[in-house]
Rosetta silent file (secondary structure, phi, psi, omega in degrees, C-alpha in Angstrom):
SEQUENCE: MSDVVDSDELLRRIQRARDWAEREERHWKARSGTSAHEDDDGARGAEVLSFAYEAVRKALEEIVRPGTHDDDPAAPPPRQGA
SCORE:     score description
SCORE:     0.000 S_00000001
   1 L     0.000   35.544  178.224 -136.991 -114.980 -138.083 S_00000001
   2 L  -101.090   14.697  178.531 -136.495 -114.232 -141.730 S_00000001
   3 L   -71.170  140.314  170.006 -138.307 -117.368 -142.953 S_00000001
   4 L   -91.873  129.520 -175.625 -141.111 -116.788 -145.331 S_00000001
   5 L  -124.530  149.493  172.993 -144.157 -118.804 -144.386 S_00000001
   6 L   -84.880  174.628 -176.838 -147.482 -119.356 -146.096 S_00000001
   7 H   -63.870  -33.014  177.695 -150.801 -118.755 -144.431 S_00000001
   8 H   -64.588  -39.982 -177.553 -151.305 -122.376 -143.441 S_00000001
   9 H   -73.153  -39.334  179.733 -147.980 -122.435 -141.579 S_00000001
  10 H   -62.360  -41.616  176.933 -148.745 -119.021 -139.925 S_00000001
  11 H   -62.103  -46.563  175.461 -152.121 -120.461 -138.786 S_00000001
  12 H   -52.538  -48.875 -176.628 -150.320 -123.573 -137.322 S_00000001
  13 H   -60.966  -47.560  177.976 -147.909 -121.307 -135.494 S_00000001
  14 H   -57.843  -45.305 -177.255 -150.699 -119.220 -134.070 S_00000001
  15 H   -65.101  -40.669  177.382 -152.677 -122.262 -132.978 S_00000001
  16 H   -61.613  -41.574  176.841 -149.525 -123.747 -131.235 S_00000001
  17 H   -64.407  -43.216 -179.146 -149.023 -120.425 -129.384 S_00000001
  18 H   -62.618  -43.217 -179.513 -152.680 -120.351 -128.433 S_00000001
  19 H   -66.385  -38.032  179.442 -152.481 -123.982 -127.074 S_00000001
  20 H   -68.453  -39.623  179.256 -149.322 -123.114 -125.198 S_00000001
  21 H   -64.065  -40.496  178.379 -150.962 -120.022 -123.681 S_00000001
  22 H   -64.736  -40.147  177.194 -153.912 -122.194 -122.616 S_00000001
  23 H   -64.099  -45.214  179.329 -151.605 -124.703 -120.890 S_00000001
  24 H   -70.158  -34.163  174.775 -149.758 -121.902 -119.005 S_00000001
  25 H   -57.409  -46.548  178.089 -153.117 -120.305 -118.033 S_00000001
  26 H   -58.995  -50.624 -178.075 -154.246 -123.673 -116.476 S_00000001
  27 H   -55.676  -48.210 -176.063 -150.924 -124.098 -114.814 S_00000001
  28 H   -73.345  -31.883  175.941 -150.843 -120.610 -113.188 S_00000001
  29 H   -64.828  -43.576 -179.616 -154.636 -120.838 -112.206 S_00000001
  30 H   -67.487  -39.353  179.923 -153.826 -124.201 -110.334 S_00000001
  31 H   -68.008  -40.460  178.987 -150.816 -122.621 -108.800 S_00000001
  32 H   -58.597  -35.451 -179.395 -152.694 -119.553 -107.567 S_00000001
  33 H   -72.294  -39.574 -179.816 -155.157 -121.863 -105.838 S_00000001
  34 H   -74.397  -40.452 -173.189 -152.453 -123.944 -104.093 S_00000001
  35 H   -82.176   -7.935  179.787 -150.230 -121.190 -103.100 S_00000001
  36 L   -62.152  -28.303  175.158 -152.940 -119.137 -101.558 S_00000001
  37 L   -86.240  -15.525 -176.454 -152.393 -120.774  -98.196 S_00000001
  38 L   -83.186  -58.141 -176.316 -148.669 -120.484  -98.388 S_00000001
  39 L  -153.912  134.002 -172.971 -148.025 -116.874  -99.230 S_00000001
  40 H   -67.223  -39.607 -177.998 -150.153 -114.021 -100.491 S_00000001
  41 H   -60.434  -46.340  175.866 -147.513 -112.615 -102.768 S_00000001
  42 H   -55.937  -46.978 -176.817 -146.946 -115.939 -104.515 S_00000001
  43 H   -67.420  -40.519  177.935 -150.712 -116.425 -105.022 S_00000001
  44 H   -67.468  -38.339 -179.128 -151.186 -112.963 -106.402 S_00000001
  45 H   -68.602  -40.642  172.166 -148.287 -113.248 -108.747 S_00000001
  46 H   -58.709  -39.605  178.920 -149.718 -116.670 -110.006 S_00000001
  47 H   -65.833  -42.542  178.580 -153.087 -115.100 -110.409 S_00000001
  48 H   -59.235  -50.667  179.816 -151.675 -112.174 -112.422 S_00000001
  49 H   -58.227  -39.677  176.851 -149.828 -114.546 -114.658 S_00000001
  50 H   -65.429  -37.853  178.337 -152.970 -116.676 -115.234 S_00000001
  51 H   -67.128  -38.642  175.715 -154.876 -113.517 -116.206 S_00000001
  52 H   -62.625  -46.563  174.320 -152.054 -112.588 -118.634 S_00000001
  53 H   -64.310  -37.142  175.716 -151.999 -115.949 -120.319 S_00000001
  54 H   -62.494  -45.961  178.917 -155.796 -115.887 -120.581 S_00000001
  55 H   -58.717  -41.786  177.000 -155.652 -112.490 -122.392 S_00000001
  56 H   -65.307  -45.574  175.446 -153.020 -113.933 -124.779 S_00000001
  57 H   -57.278  -44.764  177.061 -155.057 -117.011 -125.342 S_00000001
  58 H   -61.183  -45.070  179.866 -158.217 -115.035 -126.037 S_00000001
  59 H   -58.134  -54.294 -177.607 -156.346 -112.720 -128.408 S_00000001
  60 H   -62.988  -35.187  175.018 -154.944 -115.649 -130.387 S_00000001
  61 H   -61.878  -43.898  177.345 -158.245 -117.443 -130.363 S_00000001
  62 H   -59.947  -35.158  174.503 -159.839 -114.422 -131.844 S_00000001
  63 H   -63.946  -45.665 -173.037 -157.282 -114.430 -134.660 S_00000001
  64 H   -74.052  -46.072 -174.798 -157.951 -118.159 -135.339 S_00000001
  65 L  -131.958   82.090 -177.675 -161.703 -117.997 -134.918 S_00000001
  66 L   -54.975  135.538  178.082 -163.002 -114.420 -135.336 S_00000001
  67 L    86.777    7.040 -178.502 -166.162 -113.477 -133.380 S_00000001
  68 L   -76.098  -15.795 -176.856 -165.857 -116.192 -130.733 S_00000001
  69 L  -106.058   11.640  178.848 -165.667 -113.691 -127.907 S_00000001
  70 L   -61.173  -26.688 -179.888 -168.790 -111.594 -128.903 S_00000001
  71 L   -92.246    3.339  176.650 -170.705 -113.034 -126.076 S_00000001
  72 L   -60.290  112.398 -177.825 -167.938 -112.344 -123.569 S_00000001
  73 L   -65.717  -19.975 -179.312 -169.496 -110.196 -120.750 S_00000001
  74 L   -86.975  -10.906 -178.753 -166.053 -108.657 -119.942 S_00000001
  75 L   -68.221  141.913  174.735 -165.592 -107.509 -123.560 S_00000001
  76 L   -63.986  153.452  175.923 -165.868 -103.779 -124.185 S_00000001
  77 L   -64.214  151.403 -178.060 -168.869 -102.619 -126.056 S_00000001
  78 L   -65.136  150.392  178.720 -168.403 -102.304 -129.885 S_00000001
  79 L   -78.326  136.174 -179.150 -167.303  -98.857 -131.051 S_00000001
  80 L   -96.181  130.570  177.682 -169.926  -96.838 -132.814 S_00000001
  81 L    67.545   22.456 -177.653 -169.135  -94.995 -136.068 S_00000001
  82 L   -70.650    0.000    0.000 -165.382  -95.866 -136.030 S_00000001
């Protein structure tokens, strides 16, 4: 990982990572719904993974498109006087 990359390449890499996280999020959300009938531990694990990939996706999306999550009701309130 000693390659020097320009800002365009860095942005492309972040976008690819964001897209991958989105695919994984969808995969694990679908799996948590189907495995709910089979075993609770598997469904919970799939749900946790879907939340983790969602967090990664949102963080990368915020890097690519700042301010896109300002209307997110789950977002913490902005810090005052920081």
